[in-house]
C-alpha positions in Angstrom: 0.0 0.0 0.0 2.8 2.2 0.6 4.0 1.8 -2.9 0.7 2.7 -4.3 0.6 5.8 -2.2 4.1 6.7 -3.2 3.4 6.3 -6.9 0.2 8.4 -6.4 2.3 11.1 -4.7 5.0 11.0 -7.4 2.3 11.2 -10.1 0.7 14.1 -8.4 4.0 15.9 -8.0 4.8 15.3 -11.6 1.3 16.5 -12.6 1.7 19.7 -10.6 5.3 20.1 -12.0 4.0 19.7 -15.5 1.3 22.2 -14.8 3.9 24.7 -13.5 6.2 24.0 -16.5 3.4 24.7 -18.9 2.7 27.9 -17.0 -0.9 26.9 -16.4 -1.0 28.6 -13.0 0.1 31.9 -14.7 -2.5 31.5 -17.3 -5.1 30.8 -14.6 -3.9 33.7 -12.6 -3.8 35.9 -15.7 -7.3 34.9 -16.6 -8.4 35.6 -13.0 -6.5 38.9 -13.0 -8.1 40.0 -16.3 -11.5 38.9 -15.0 -10.8 41.0 -11.8 -9.7 44.0 -13.9 -12.8 43.6 -16.1 -15.0 43.4 -13.0 -13.2 46.4 -11.4 -13.7 48.4 -14.6 -17.4 47.4 -14.6 -17.7 48.5 -11.0 -15.9 51.8 -11.8 -18.2 52.3 -14.8 -21.2 51.5 -12.6 -20.0 53.9 -9.9 -19.5 56.6 -12.6 -22.9 56.0 -14.0 -24.4 56.1 -10.6 -22.7 59.4 -9.8 -23.9 60.7 -13.2 -27.4 59.6 -12.5 -27.3 61.3 -9.1 -26.0 64.5 -10.7 -28.8 64.3 -13.3 -31.4 63.6 -10.6 -30.1 66.6 -8.6 -30.2 68.8 -11.7 -33.7 67.7 -12.7 -34.8 68.2 -9.1 -33.4 71.8 -9.2 -35.1 72.4 -12.5 -38.4 71.0 -11.1 -38.1 73.2 -8.1 -37.3 76.2 -10.3 -40.3 75.3 -12.5 -42.5 74.9 -9.5 -41.3 78.3 -8.2 -41.9 79.9 -11.5 -45.4 78.3 -11.7 -46.2 79.6 -8.2 -45.0 83.0 -9.3 -47.1 82.9 -12.4 -50.2 81.8 -10.4 -49.6 84.5 -7.8 -49.2 87.1 -10.6 -52.4 85.8 -12.3 -54.3 86.1 -9.0 -53.0 89.6 -8.5 -54.0 90.5 -12.1 -57.4 89.0 -11.6 -57.9 91.0 -8.4 -56.7 94.2 -10.1 -58.9 93.5 -13.2 -61.8 92.8 -10.9 -61.3 96.0 -9.0 -60.9 97.9 -12.3 -64.1 96.3 -13.6 -65.9 97.2 -10.4 -64.7 100.9 -10.7 -65.7 101.0 -14.4 -69.1 99.5 -13.6 -69.7 102.1 -10.8 -68.6 104.9 -13.2 -70.9 103.5 -15.9 -73.8 103.4 -13.4 -73.1 107.0 -12.3 -73.0 108.1 -16.0 -76.2 106.3 -16.9 -77.9 107.6 -13.7 -76.8 111.2 -14.6 -78.0 110.7 -18.2 -81.4 109.4 -17.0 -81.7 112.3 -14.5 -80.8 114.8 -17.3 -83.5 113.2 -19.6 -86.0 113.4 -16.8 -85.1 117.0 -16.2 -85.4 117.7 -19.9 -88.8 115.9 -20.0 -90.0 117.9 -17.0 -88.8 121.2 -18.5 -90.5 120.3 -21.8 -93.7 119.4 -20.0 -93.6 122.6 -18.0 -93.0 124.6 -21.2 -95.9 122.8 -23.0 -98.2 123.4 -20.0 -97.2 127.1 -20.0 -97.7 127.4 -23.7 -101.0 125.6 -23.5 -102.1 127.8 -20.6 -101.0 130.9 -22.5 -103.1 129.7 -25.5 -106.0 129.0 -23.2 -105.6 132.4 -21.6 -105.5 134.2 -25.0 -108.5 132.3 -26.1 -110.4 133.2 -22.9 -109.3 136.8 -23.3 -110.4 136.8 -26.9 -113.8 135.3 -26.1 -114.2 137.8 -23.2 -113.3 140.7 -25.5 -115.6 139.4 -28.2 -118.5 139.2 -25.7 -117.8 142.7 -24.4 -117.5 144.0 -28.0 -120.8 142.5 -28.9 -122.4 143.9 -25.8 -120.7 147.3 -25.5 -118.9 147.5 -28.8 -120.7 150.6 -30.2 -120.5 152.4 -27.0 -116.7 151.7 -26.7 -116.1 152.8 -30.3 -117.9 156.1 -29.7 -116.1 156.7 -26.5 -112.7 156.0 -28.2 -113.5 158.4 -31.0 -114.4 161.1 -28.5 -111.1 160.6 -26.7 -109.1 160.7 -29.9 -110.9 163.8 -31.0 -110.3 165.5 -27.6 -106.7 164.6 -27.7 -106.2 165.9 -31.2 -107.7 169.3 -30.3 
């Protein structure tokens, strides 16, 4: 049994020696080193991409905040404009009401003045007609007597 073990040991030493002679461990270590380098490069690339992604995220977050701030400013300005326009519209409406009220009051005053002048004109016409009728009645009744008296007065004044 010892001989078998010895031959197995010798075979194993020769196998390992052959492997070393053929530079198999260097090839294995070189493959492992290249794999380690490749993995390290991938890790570095992943780290760089992660940092880039974080920078982009931070930039987009800043842009989002700036856009939100701008939107808030626009909304605030729009609310202020709406308040200002509402106040201006209220003032314009009040001025319009005042102008229309004044216009209606002027039309009413004109209508009243026109009505008063029509009433005065009509009353003057009625008065003239009444005076004419009164004079006609007096002329019919005392017309001859008045004419004779007028002629005497004119004659007396001419002499």
